[in-house]
C-alpha positions as CSV (number, residue, x, y, z in Angstrom):
1,M,111.2,137.0,123.3
2,R,109.8,133.9,121.5
3,H,107.0,132.1,123.7
4,R,107.6,127.7,123.3
5,P,104.7,126.2,124.8
6,S,105.4,122.8,126.8
7,R,104.6,119.5,125.7
8,G,101.1,119.6,127.3
9,Q,99.9,123.0,125.7
10,L,101.2,121.2,122.2
11,H,97.9,119.2,123.1
12,S,95.7,122.2,124.8
13,T,96.3,125.3,122.9
14,A,92.7,126.3,122.2
15,L,92.7,126.6,118.4
16,G,94.8,123.4,118.4
17,V,98.0,125.7,116.8
18,R,101.5,125.1,118.6
19,S,102.1,128.6,118.4
20,R,102.3,132.5,119.8
21,G,99.3,134.0,120.9
22,T,96.3,134.9,118.3
23,K,97.6,138.5,117.9
24,E,101.2,137.4,117.3
25,R,100.1,134.2,115.0
26,D,98.2,136.6,112.2
27,T,101.1,138.4,111.6
28,A,103.9,135.6,112.0
29,V,106.4,134.0,109.5
30,W,106.9,131.1,109.7
31,D,110.1,129.4,109.3
32,V,108.5,126.0,108.8
33,F,105.2,124.8,107.7
34,L,104.8,121.3,109.1
35,S,102.3,119.0,107.5
36,Y,101.4,115.4,108.7
37,S,98.6,113.1,109.3
38,R,97.0,113.5,112.2
39,A,97.8,109.7,113.3
40,D,101.7,110.7,113.2
41,R,100.6,113.3,115.6
42,E,103.4,111.8,118.4
43,R,106.2,110.9,116.1
44,V,106.7,114.5,114.7
45,A,106.8,115.6,118.5
46,P,110.2,115.4,118.7
47,L,111.1,116.6,115.3
48,V,109.2,120.5,116.2
49,D,111.5,120.0,119.6
50,A,114.7,119.9,117.7
51,L,113.0,122.6,115.2
52,E,112.5,125.4,117.8
53,Q,115.7,124.4,119.8
54,A,117.7,125.7,116.8
55,G,115.8,128.8,116.2
56,L,113.4,128.1,113.8
57,N,109.9,129.3,113.9
58,V,107.5,126.0,113.3
59,F,103.6,125.9,112.2
60,V,101.9,122.7,113.4
61,D,98.2,122.9,113.3
62,H,96.2,120.0,115.3
63,A,92.8,121.2,114.6
64,A,90.8,117.9,113.1
65,I,90.3,117.9,109.2
66,P,87.0,116.2,108.3
67,D,87.8,113.5,105.4
68,F,87.7,114.4,102.1
69,Q,87.9,118.3,102.7
70,P,90.3,120.8,101.6
71,I,92.6,123.4,103.5
72,S,90.7,125.8,105.1
73,A,91.5,129.4,104.8
74,T,93.3,129.8,108.5
75,I,95.4,126.9,107.3
76,R,96.5,128.4,103.5
77,E,96.8,132.3,105.3
78,Q,99.2,130.6,107.5
79,L,101.3,128.6,104.5
80,G,101.1,131.7,102.9
81,R,103.2,133.3,106.3
82,S,105.5,130.3,105.5
83,K,108.7,129.7,104.5
84,V,108.7,126.1,103.7
85,L,106.6,123.2,103.5
86,L,108.2,119.9,105.7
87,A,106.1,116.9,104.9
88,F,105.9,114.2,107.4
89,Y,105.5,111.7,104.3
90,S,104.8,108.6,106.1
91,A,102.8,105.3,104.5
92,G,99.0,107.8,105.8
93,Y,100.5,111.1,104.4
94,P,99.1,110.2,101.0
95,H,95.8,109.2,101.6
96,R,94.7,112.4,103.6
97,P,93.5,115.1,101.3
98,A,94.2,117.9,103.3
99,C,97.8,116.7,103.5
100,Q,97.8,116.4,99.7
101,W,96.3,120.0,99.4
102,E,98.9,121.6,101.9
103,L,101.5,120.0,99.9
104,T,99.6,120.8,96.6
105,A,99.9,124.2,97.3
106,A,103.4,124.7,98.3
107,Y,104.4,122.4,95.2
108,L,102.9,125.0,93.1
109,A,104.0,127.8,94.8
110,G,107.6,127.1,94.1
111,W,106.4,125.9,90.8
112,H,106.1,130.3,90.2
113,E,109.3,130.2,91.2
114,Q,110.7,127.9,88.5
115,D,111.5,125.3,90.7
116,P,108.6,122.8,92.4
117,R,110.9,121.5,94.8
118,R,112.1,124.9,96.1
119,R,109.7,125.4,99.1
120,V,109.2,121.7,100.2
121,L,111.1,119.4,102.3
122,V,110.2,115.8,102.9
123,V,111.2,113.5,106.1
124,N,110.2,109.5,105.2
125,P,110.1,107.4,107.6
126,E,109.2,104.5,105.6
127,P,112.3,102.2,104.5
128,G,111.0,103.3,100.8
129,S,109.8,106.1,98.8
130,E,107.7,104.6,96.7
131,H,104.8,106.5,98.4
132,I,106.0,109.7,97.6
133,H,104.7,111.8,94.9
134,P,105.2,113.8,92.3
135,V,108.7,111.4,91.7
136,E,110.2,114.8,91.8
137,L,109.9,115.1,95.4
138,R,112.5,112.2,96.1
139,D,115.2,113.4,94.5
140,A,114.6,116.9,96.4
141,R,115.9,117.2,100.3
142,H,115.0,114.3,101.5
143,W,115.7,112.8,104.8
144,P,115.0,109.7,106.8
145,L,113.4,109.8,110.4
146,P,115.9,110.8,112.7
147,T,115.8,109.0,116.0
148,S,119.0,109.8,118.1
149,P,120.2,113.3,119.4
150,G,122.7,113.6,117.2
151,Q,120.3,113.1,114.2
152,L,117.8,115.3,115.5
153,T,120.1,118.4,115.8
154,A,121.8,117.5,112.2
155,F,118.8,117.7,110.8
156,A,117.6,120.9,112.2
157,A,120.9,122.1,111.5
158,Q,120.7,121.1,108.0
159,V,116.6,122.9,108.3
160,R,117.5,125.8,109.6
161,A,120.3,126.1,106.5
162,F,118.0,125.9,104.0
163,T,115.5,128.1,105.3
164,D,118.0,131.0,105.7
165,R,119.0,131.0,102.4
166,L,114.7,131.6,101.3
167,A,114.3,135.7,101.0
168,G,110.4,135.4,102.2
169,P,107.5,133.3,102.3
170,L,105.7,131.2,99.7
171,P,104.0,133.1,97.1
172,I,100.3,132.2,98.3
173,L,98.7,135.0,99.7
174,A,100.4,137.0,96.8
175,S,98.8,135.2,94.0
176,P,96.2,136.3,91.7
177,A,92.5,135.5,91.9
178,P,91.4,131.8,91.6
179,P,91.4,130.9,88.0
180,A,87.4,131.3,86.5
181,F,86.1,128.5,84.7
182,S,84.7,128.6,81.7
183,P,81.9,127.8,80.0
184,R,81.0,126.2,82.8
185,P,80.7,127.5,86.6
186,R,83.5,126.3,89.1
187,P,82.7,122.5,90.0
188,L,82.6,121.6,93.7
189,S,85.3,119.1,94.8
190,S,84.0,115.4,95.5
191,P,83.4,114.3,98.9
192,V,84.6,111.2,98.4
193,F,87.6,111.2,95.7
194,T,90.0,108.6,96.8
195,G,92.9,106.6,95.5
196,R,94.1,108.6,92.2
197,L,96.6,110.9,93.8
198,T,99.3,109.3,91.7
199,D,97.4,109.7,89.0
200,L,97.0,113.4,89.7
201,W,100.3,114.2,89.6
202,H,100.9,111.8,86.9
203,L,98.8,114.4,85.0
204,H,100.4,117.1,86.4
205,T,104.2,115.8,84.9
206,A,102.5,114.8,81.7
207,L,100.9,118.7,81.1
208,N,103.7,120.6,82.2
209,S,107.0,118.4,81.0
210,H,108.2,121.8,79.7
211,D,108.8,123.2,83.1
212,A,109.4,120.1,85.3
213,P,113.4,120.7,85.9
214,L,113.2,116.7,86.6
215,V,111.2,114.9,84.0
216,T,113.3,114.6,80.6
217,S,111.7,111.4,78.7
218,G,109.3,111.8,76.4
219,A,108.3,114.7,73.8
220,A,107.1,118.0,75.6
221,T,103.8,118.5,73.5
222,G,101.3,120.3,76.0
223,L,99.0,117.8,75.4
224,A,98.3,114.8,78.2
225,V,95.8,112.2,77.2
226,L,93.9,110.7,79.8
227,H,92.3,107.4,78.8
228,G,89.9,104.7,80.4
229,A,87.0,102.7,80.6
230,P,83.4,103.7,80.6
231,G,82.6,105.2,84.1
232,I,86.3,104.4,85.1
233,G,86.5,108.5,86.7
234,K,88.0,110.2,83.9
235,T,86.3,113.5,84.2
236,L,86.1,113.5,87.7
237,L,89.7,113.2,88.0
238,A,90.2,116.0,85.3
239,R,87.7,118.4,87.4
240,E,89.5,117.6,90.5
241,Y,92.8,118.1,89.0
242,A,92.1,121.0,87.8
243,L,90.6,122.6,91.3
244,R,93.5,121.1,92.9
245,F,96.2,122.9,90.4
246,A,94.3,125.8,89.8
247,P,96.7,127.9,90.9
248,A,99.5,126.8,87.7
249,Y,96.8,128.3,85.3
250,P,96.0,131.9,85.9
251,G,94.9,132.3,82.6
252,G,92.0,129.8,83.4
253,I,90.5,126.7,82.9
254,F,88.6,126.1,80.2
255,W,86.3,123.2,79.8
256,L,84.4,121.3,76.6
257,D,82.3,119.1,76.5
258,V,83.1,117.1,72.8
259,S,81.4,114.0,73.7
260,S,79.5,113.1,70.6
261,G,75.5,112.4,70.7
262,A,72.9,109.9,68.9
263,G,73.0,110.1,65.6
264,H,76.3,111.9,64.8
265,G,79.7,110.9,63.4
266,P,82.3,110.8,66.3
267,A,84.3,114.1,64.0
268,T,80.9,115.7,63.4
269,A,79.8,115.9,67.0
270,A,83.0,117.2,68.3
271,R,83.4,119.9,66.2
272,H,79.6,120.8,67.0
273,Q,79.8,120.3,70.7
274,F,83.5,122.4,70.2
275,R,81.9,125.2,68.5
276,L,79.2,125.4,70.8
277,G,81.9,125.4,74.0
278,L,83.6,128.2,72.0
279,A,80.7,130.3,71.7
280,G,80.2,130.1,75.7
281,I,84.1,131.3,76.1
282,A,83.5,134.3,74.1
283,T,80.3,135.4,76.3
284,D,82.2,135.0,79.5
285,L,85.2,136.7,78.4
286,G,82.5,139.3,77.0
287,L,84.3,138.7,73.3
288,T,82.1,140.4,70.2
289,G,82.0,138.9,66.5
290,T,81.1,136.9,64.0
291,D,83.9,134.2,65.0
292,P,84.2,133.2,68.3
293,D,87.2,130.6,67.4
294,L,89.2,134.1,66.0
295,A,88.4,135.9,68.9
296,V,88.9,133.7,71.5
297,H,92.4,132.7,70.0
298,R,92.7,136.8,70.0
299,A,92.2,137.3,74.0
300,L,94.4,134.2,75.2
301,R,97.3,135.2,73.0
302,D,97.2,138.6,74.3
303,T,96.6,137.6,77.9
304,R,100.1,135.5,77.5
305,L,99.1,133.5,80.6
306,P,99.3,129.6,81.2
307,Y,95.6,128.0,80.7
308,L,94.8,125.0,81.0
309,W,92.5,123.7,77.8
310,V,89.9,120.5,78.7
311,L,88.3,118.4,75.7
312,D,86.4,116.1,77.6
313,G,84.6,112.8,76.4
314,L,86.4,112.6,72.9
315,A,85.4,109.6,71.2
316,D,87.2,107.5,69.2
317,G,87.3,107.9,65.0
318,L,89.0,111.3,64.6
319,S,92.3,111.9,62.5
320,N,95.9,113.4,63.9
321,R,94.7,117.0,62.4
322,E,91.0,117.0,63.8
323,V,92.3,116.3,66.8
324,A,95.1,119.3,66.6
325,N,91.9,121.0,65.3
326,L,90.5,121.0,69.0
327,C,93.7,121.4,71.2
328,A,94.5,125.1,72.9
329,P,94.6,127.9,70.3
330,T,97.9,128.9,71.9
331,A,101.2,128.2,73.4
332,E,100.3,129.2,76.7
333,G,97.8,126.5,76.6
334,R,97.8,123.1,78.5
335,T,95.4,120.3,76.6
336,L,93.8,118.1,78.7
337,L,92.2,114.9,76.5
338,T,89.7,112.9,78.0
339,T,88.5,109.4,76.1
340,R,87.6,105.9,75.8
341,S,89.7,105.8,73.2
342,L,93.6,104.1,73.4
343,R,94.5,105.4,70.1
344,Y,94.7,109.1,71.4
345,S,97.0,108.3,73.6
346,S,100.2,107.6,70.6
347,L,99.5,111.7,70.3
348,A,100.8,113.0,73.6
349,R,101.6,111.8,76.8
350,S,99.2,109.7,78.3
351,V,97.5,108.7,81.6
352,E,95.6,105.2,81.4
353,L,92.8,105.3,84.3
354,R,92.1,101.4,85.9
355,E,89.8,100.1,88.3
356,L,90.7,100.9,91.9
357,E,92.6,98.8,93.6
358,P,92.5,97.9,97.4
359,P,92.1,99.2,100.0
360,Y,90.6,102.5,97.9
361,D,87.8,100.3,96.4
362,Y,86.3,99.6,100.0
363,E,86.9,102.8,101.1
364,L,84.9,104.6,98.2
365,L,82.2,102.0,98.5
366,T,81.4,103.3,102.5
367,A,82.8,106.8,101.8
368,R,79.0,108.2,102.7
369,V,78.1,105.7,105.6
370,E,80.7,103.3,107.2
371,P,79.6,99.4,107.7
372,S,77.5,99.3,111.8
373,N,78.2,95.8,112.9
374,V,80.9,92.8,111.8
375,E,78.2,91.2,109.5
376,Q,78.0,94.7,107.1
377,V,81.7,94.9,107.2
378,T,81.5,91.3,105.4
379,A,78.8,91.9,103.3
380,A,80.5,95.3,102.1
381,K,83.9,93.7,101.5
382,Q,81.8,91.1,99.6
383,L,80.3,93.5,97.5
384,S,83.8,95.5,97.0
385,E,85.2,92.9,95.8
386,S,82.1,92.0,93.2
387,L,82.1,95.3,92.0
388,G,85.7,95.3,90.8
389,G,87.0,98.1,91.7
390,H,85.0,100.3,89.0
391,P,84.5,103.6,90.6
392,L,81.3,104.9,89.5
393,A,79.7,101.0,90.4
394,L,81.1,101.7,94.1
395,D,80.1,105.3,94.1
396,L,76.3,104.4,93.2
397,A,76.6,101.4,95.5
398,G,77.8,103.6,98.5
399,C,75.0,106.3,97.5
400,A,72.7,103.3,98.2
401,A,73.9,102.3,101.4
402,Q,72.7,105.4,102.8
403,Q,69.4,103.9,102.5
404,H,70.1,99.8,102.7
405,P,72.0,98.0,104.4
406,F,75.2,96.5,102.5
407,T,73.8,92.6,103.1
408,E,70.8,93.7,100.9
409,L,72.9,95.6,98.4
410,L,74.8,92.4,98.4
411,Q,71.6,90.5,97.9
412,V,70.7,92.3,94.8
413,Q,74.2,92.9,93.5
414,H,73.7,88.3,93.0
415,T,70.5,88.1,92.4
416,P,69.2,87.1,88.6
417,G,66.7,89.3,86.8
418,Q,67.9,92.4,89.2
419,S,70.6,95.3,88.9
420,L,72.2,96.8,91.1
421,L,73.5,99.7,89.4
422,E,70.1,100.4,87.5
423,L,68.5,100.6,90.5
424,A,71.0,102.7,92.4
425,A,71.0,105.4,89.2
426,K,67.8,106.0,88.8
427,Q,67.5,106.4,92.7
428,Y,71.2,108.3,93.2
429,P,71.5,110.4,90.0
430,P,75.5,110.1,90.0
431,A,77.4,113.6,89.7
432,T,78.8,112.7,85.9
433,D,75.2,112.9,84.9
434,W,75.3,109.3,83.2
435,P,72.0,108.2,82.1
436,V,69.5,107.0,83.9
437,G,70.2,103.7,81.4
438,L,73.5,103.0,83.1
439,T,74.7,99.6,82.1
440,R,73.6,100.2,78.2
441,A,75.6,103.3,78.5
442,L,78.4,101.4,80.0
443,L,78.4,99.1,77.3
444,V,78.0,101.3,74.2
445,D,81.3,100.5,72.5
446,A,81.0,96.7,72.7
447,L,77.3,96.8,70.5
448,D,79.0,99.1,68.1
449,A,82.3,97.4,68.1
450,G,80.7,94.2,65.4
451,P,80.5,90.6,65.7
452,L,84.0,89.1,65.6
453,P,84.8,91.9,69.0
454,L,82.0,90.3,70.2
455,D,81.9,87.3,70.2
456,V,85.6,87.6,72.1
457,L,84.1,89.4,74.7
458,R,81.6,86.8,75.3
459,V,84.2,84.0,75.9
460,G,85.9,86.5,77.9
461,C,82.6,86.5,80.4
462,A,82.1,83.0,79.7
463,L,85.5,82.6,81.7
464,A,85.4,85.6,83.9
465,P,87.3,86.4,86.2
466,A,90.0,84.4,85.4
467,T,92.6,85.9,82.7
468,I,91.9,84.5,79.2
469,D,94.7,83.8,76.7
470,A,94.2,84.6,72.6
471,R,94.9,81.2,72.5
472,L,92.0,79.7,74.2
473,A,89.9,82.3,72.9
474,A,91.0,81.5,69.3
475,E,90.3,77.8,69.9
476,V,87.0,78.3,71.2
477,L,85.3,80.2,68.0
478,R,87.4,77.4,65.8
479,S,85.1,75.2,67.6
480,V,82.0,76.5,66.4
481,E,83.5,78.0,62.8
482,P,85.9,75.4,61.8
483,A,89.4,77.1,60.6
484,S,92.7,76.4,60.7
485,S,94.3,77.3,64.3
486,A,96.3,79.9,62.2
487,V,93.6,81.6,61.2
488,A,91.7,81.5,64.3
489,L,94.1,82.9,66.2
490,R,94.8,86.1,63.8
491,R,90.9,86.0,64.6
492,A,90.9,86.0,68.4
493,K,93.8,88.5,68.2
494,A,92.0,90.7,65.5
495,G,88.8,90.8,67.7
496,L,90.9,91.4,71.2
497,S,92.6,94.5,70.0
498,L,89.3,96.5,68.9
499,L,88.5,95.5,72.5
500,R,91.5,96.6,74.3
501,A,91.5,99.8,71.6
502,Q,88.2,100.8,73.6
503,H,89.1,99.7,77.0
504,L,86.3,96.8,77.0
505,V,89.1,94.1,78.4
506,H,92.1,95.2,80.8
507,C,95.3,93.2,79.5
508,P,97.5,92.1,82.9
509,D,101.4,93.4,82.6
510,E,100.9,94.8,79.5
511,A,100.7,90.8,77.9
512,P,99.1,91.9,74.8
513,D,97.5,88.8,73.9
514,R,95.8,88.0,77.8
515,F,92.9,89.5,78.8
516,L,89.9,90.0,81.2
517,V,86.8,91.5,81.5
518,S,85.4,93.7,84.9
519,P,82.9,92.3,87.0
520,V,80.8,95.5,85.8
521,L,81.4,94.9,82.2
522,V,80.1,90.8,83.1
523,Q,76.6,91.8,84.0
524,A,76.5,95.0,81.7
525,F,76.6,92.6,78.7
526,A,74.4,89.4,80.5
527,E,71.6,92.7,80.7
528,H,72.2,93.5,76.8
529,D,73.4,90.8,74.9
530,P,72.1,91.2,71.4
531,N,72.4,87.4,70.9
532,P,72.4,85.3,74.0
533,A,72.1,81.9,71.8
534,R,75.7,82.8,70.5
535,T,76.8,83.6,74.3
536,A,74.9,80.1,75.2
537,Q,77.0,78.5,72.3
538,L,80.3,79.6,73.0
539,R,80.1,79.4,77.0
540,A,79.7,75.4,76.0
541,A,82.8,75.5,73.6
542,A,84.6,77.2,76.0
543,V,83.7,74.8,79.3
544,R,84.4,71.8,76.6
545,L,87.7,73.0,76.3
546,L,88.7,73.3,79.5
547,A,87.9,69.7,80.6
548,D,89.6,68.1,77.8
549,H,92.4,70.2,78.9
550,R,91.8,69.1,82.5
551,S,91.6,65.4,81.7
552,T,94.3,65.4,79.5
553,T,96.4,67.3,81.7
554,L,95.5,64.8,84.8
555,E,96.5,61.7,82.3
556,R,99.8,63.6,81.8
557,G,100.1,63.4,85.6
558,A,100.2,66.7,87.9
559,P,101.9,69.1,88.0
560,N,105.2,69.0,90.3
561,T,104.7,71.6,92.8
562,R,107.3,73.3,94.6
563,A,107.2,74.6,98.0
564,A,106.1,78.2,98.8
565,G,108.3,81.2,98.8
566,P,108.5,84.2,98.2
567,R,107.6,86.4,95.0
568,R,108.4,83.1,93.1
569,E,107.7,83.8,89.2
570,L,104.8,81.5,87.8
571,S,105.7,77.9,87.4
572,M,104.0,75.4,85.2
573,P,104.1,71.9,84.5
574,H,107.7,70.4,83.2
575,Q,107.8,69.4,79.4
576,H,110.2,66.6,78.7
577,R,111.9,67.2,75.0
578,A,114.0,65.1,73.0
579,T,115.7,67.7,71.4
580,H,116.0,71.8,71.9
581,S,113.7,73.7,69.4
582,D,114.7,76.1,67.5
583,L,112.8,78.8,69.5
584,D,114.8,77.7,72.4
585,R,118.0,77.9,70.9
586,M,117.0,81.4,69.9
587,A,115.5,82.2,73.2
588,A,118.8,80.6,74.9
589,F,121.1,83.1,72.5
590,D,119.5,86.3,73.1
591,L,119.3,85.3,77.1
592,Q,123.4,84.4,76.6
593,T,124.1,87.8,75.0
594,E,122.4,89.8,77.4
595,L,123.9,88.0,80.3
596,V,127.6,88.7,79.4
597,L,127.2,92.9,78.9
598,R,125.8,92.7,82.7
599,I,127.8,93.7,85.4
600,G,127.3,90.5,87.0
601,T,129.6,88.5,84.2
602,Q,131.7,92.0,83.5
603,Q,133.3,93.2,86.5
604,L,133.5,96.2,88.6
605,E,136.7,97.2,89.1
606,P,137.2,98.8,92.3
607,D,136.3,102.2,92.7
608,T,135.5,102.5,89.5
609,G,131.4,102.8,88.2
610,S,128.1,103.2,89.8
611,L,127.1,100.7,92.5
612,R,123.4,102.0,92.0
613,E,123.3,101.5,88.0
614,A,124.9,98.0,88.3
615,L,121.9,96.6,90.7
616,S,119.7,98.8,88.4
617,S,121.3,96.8,85.3
618,L,120.3,93.4,87.5
619,H,117.0,94.4,88.1
620,S,116.5,95.0,84.3
621,L,117.2,91.1,83.7
622,F,113.7,90.1,85.0
623,E,111.8,92.3,82.6
624,F,114.3,91.0,79.7
625,T,114.4,87.9,80.8
626,R,110.0,87.9,80.3
627,S,110.2,89.4,77.5
628,T,112.3,87.3,75.9
629,L,110.1,84.3,76.8
630,R,106.9,85.4,76.1
631,Q,108.4,86.6,72.0
632,Y,109.4,83.0,71.9
633,N,106.4,81.3,73.4
634,V,108.6,80.1,76.4
635,G,107.0,80.3,80.1
636,L,108.9,79.6,82.8
637,S,109.2,76.2,84.3
638,E,110.9,74.2,87.1
639,P,114.7,74.8,88.1
640,S,116.7,71.5,85.7
641,R,117.3,69.2,88.2
642,P,120.8,67.7,88.9
643,H,122.0,65.4,86.1
644,A,118.7,67.0,83.7
645,V,119.2,68.3,80.6
646,P,118.6,72.2,80.8
647,N,116.3,73.8,79.4
648,V,115.7,77.5,79.0
649,P,112.5,77.8,81.3
650,G,114.6,76.1,83.8
651,L,117.2,78.2,83.7
652,A,115.0,81.1,83.3
653,D,113.7,80.3,86.3
654,Q,117.5,79.5,88.3
655,L,118.9,82.5,86.9
656,L,116.0,85.2,88.2
657,N,114.8,83.3,91.6
658,G,117.5,81.6,92.5
659,V,120.1,83.5,91.5
660,L,119.1,87.4,91.2
661,R,116.2,87.9,93.8
662,P,117.8,87.0,96.9
663,F,120.5,88.9,95.6
664,L,118.4,92.2,95.1
665,T,116.2,91.6,98.2
666,R,119.0,92.3,100.3
667,W,121.1,94.7,98.5
668,H,118.5,97.4,97.0
669,P,116.9,98.2,100.1
670,L,120.6,99.1,101.7
671,L,121.7,101.1,99.0
672,Q,118.4,102.6,99.0
673,A,118.2,104.0,102.4
674,H,122.1,105.0,102.2
675,E,121.0,107.2,99.3
676,S,118.1,108.9,100.2
677,A,120.6,110.4,103.1
678,R,122.4,112.2,100.4
679,P,122.6,115.8,101.6
680,A,121.4,117.9,98.2
681,E,125.1,119.8,98.0
682,L,127.3,116.2,97.5
683,P,127.0,114.2,94.0
684,A,125.0,111.1,94.0
685,L,128.5,109.4,93.3
686,H,130.5,110.5,95.8
687,H,128.0,110.2,98.6
688,E,127.8,106.2,96.9
689,Q,131.5,106.3,97.6
690,R,131.6,106.9,101.3
691,W,128.7,104.4,101.9
692,P,130.2,102.0,104.3
693,L,129.0,99.1,102.6
694,A,129.9,99.8,99.7
695,G,133.6,97.3,99.7
696,E,130.8,94.7,100.6
697,L,128.4,95.0,97.9
698,R,131.6,95.4,95.3
699,T,133.0,92.0,96.6
700,A,129.4,90.4,96.6
701,L,128.9,91.4,92.6
702,A,132.3,89.8,91.9
703,A,131.2,86.6,93.7
704,L,127.7,86.8,91.9
705,S,129.6,86.3,88.4
706,R,129.9,82.7,89.2
707,P,126.4,81.7,89.4
708,M,125.2,83.8,86.5
709,N,128.5,82.1,84.2
710,A,127.2,79.1,85.3
711,V,123.8,80.2,83.8
712,V,125.3,81.2,80.8
713,A,127.6,78.0,80.4
714,D,124.2,76.0,80.5
715,L,122.7,78.3,78.0
716,A,125.3,78.0,75.4
717,T,124.8,73.9,75.3
718,I,121.7,75.3,74.2
719,S,122.0,77.9,71.6
720,G,125.0,76.4,70.2
721,A,127.1,79.7,70.6
722,D,130.2,79.8,73.0
723,F,131.2,83.1,74.5
724,G,134.0,81.4,76.4
725,L,132.3,82.1,79.9
726,D,132.1,78.2,80.6
727,R,135.6,78.0,80.8
728,R,136.3,81.3,83.1
729,S,133.3,80.2,85.1
730,T,135.4,77.4,85.7
731,S,138.5,78.7,86.5
732,S,137.4,81.1,88.4
733,A,135.5,78.6,91.1
734,D,139.1,77.3,91.4
């Protein structure tokens, strides 16, 4: 008879495990392995009780695992004795490394059974599902948090039915030995890896899109490109991926450093480094012969096992054929290419790394040592902000914090003539083997880019941390080198394109004509600027232009402000136009045409169509409207006032913020909550039709046609095109 400990025993078991005795535990087969963040300990207790009352054997570990540490051998063994992993996927779950190691192990066990979701169940206590990764798990067996006794009983019954269909435990214990790393030894996991969980899963999906059942978009090439700025953490992420997802590659993990050396062209250097790496792989595999390329190819072909082929640090400038010649030599291989260049992202699925967002930047900075008091906490937050989320800079500053207080480091960071990064790099050489001349290494692509990109970069550095429009950069360049506006704008965009191709600037919101420069690069450029006089000249020109623009704006009158509201679109000063321009008429026609095809104007008949598709269609109008305004150089403005002549910016604001946003803010979370409770065997459309609020949403959609048709009618007065919707709107109002 199975022993069930009481609630008190849950907290007092000697090994921290709610389970049978030690001898029984060593041989037990668990129905459910519960994976959860220790902060959710109290919330998972009712789930465990319900599962055990349903006759399930549940493994629950309460032993504390240090931050940034992988799962222990004991936990891995018990996971290998379990049929399924049940993840209590709270908002804090992704931030617990031990939880992610457990989840990854179970996910890959299912991967070897041809369905990664086969061995993972999810309880989501949060209102949304965006925090759940990988995305495949959002469509897997997925429950909202059961709270009432009836919900807990139903939940346990469904878990019981699911586990009863599984023949045995997760295939972890029976898996082969960890794959070999070649030609380098197996690396160690980073003790401070944080903030990149989503990128790890995106990378795995990109590499294995052939095999992921739910990934259907994009080409499946077996090649993934990991690209980003210098020091952003590409090599570290690739290394963490290789360690965490190693069971997916039993054929081995082959790591080739193809970065270019001094005095070599990119293609020549890559080929040279590649040949050295191949020779090392051939030696590790015990191969003989004069042609390591052919020998390695034959050996990998004969094993017929999946393997990972990493090309780390590929420089810009190789042709597609040259890149293809460096990729995995057989079909069983998956190639991961890391590069600073944006150009290779067109070859395959790509994952772009960017600066760490809060709170991960602060978490990385303080991972090795916590601030000791309020003053140190404040200094650490300011230092984190001043480093702009740059992982290498944060890691180095965090190393220095072991010897120096954060207040001191903050002063060094902002003292002219001193470089916190250089000082920290000399004392704490980073694990990525960056040279001592760290700031110059971060800037090397910019120094080789040419005079035009350097000038655009100078403007960006002068006005950092503001986001700069290419037109402003063009006016600055034009003020020091007279040219026509068209020529200056073309030159500015060309320079910006070259900077973007090397990740030397960031274009927020994917707007190609707007850019900003990271604080770390601004400091590096200040130290290694090859022409400081030119920089001073461009900075002065930029300041004069901004001052003149500000003066002109004040003379016109300050822009009319609006009451603050949740997530309003960007407001620009209202511009009165005597007549509508051709660009206004074209923008109005495009918006008008798109709106008449949407569900808000074309009615959704009762019991037909999909409510989810209707909401998605309405939501896509946000991006379509923004892209249309950008295409015709129209910015969002104040809503059109009563009795005023309608204008495109005002009507766009009315559509997005006055009509669509309130509607979607209410209905999207309600429908999403209902969808999350869908049983796996019930088709999505049938589940939607059973929703108690389905009729009310259909009524609301029908009512939405009136304000949307009113917008269409006003757009018609600008475009001159009459689709008849203005008259239909009037009749529907009657």
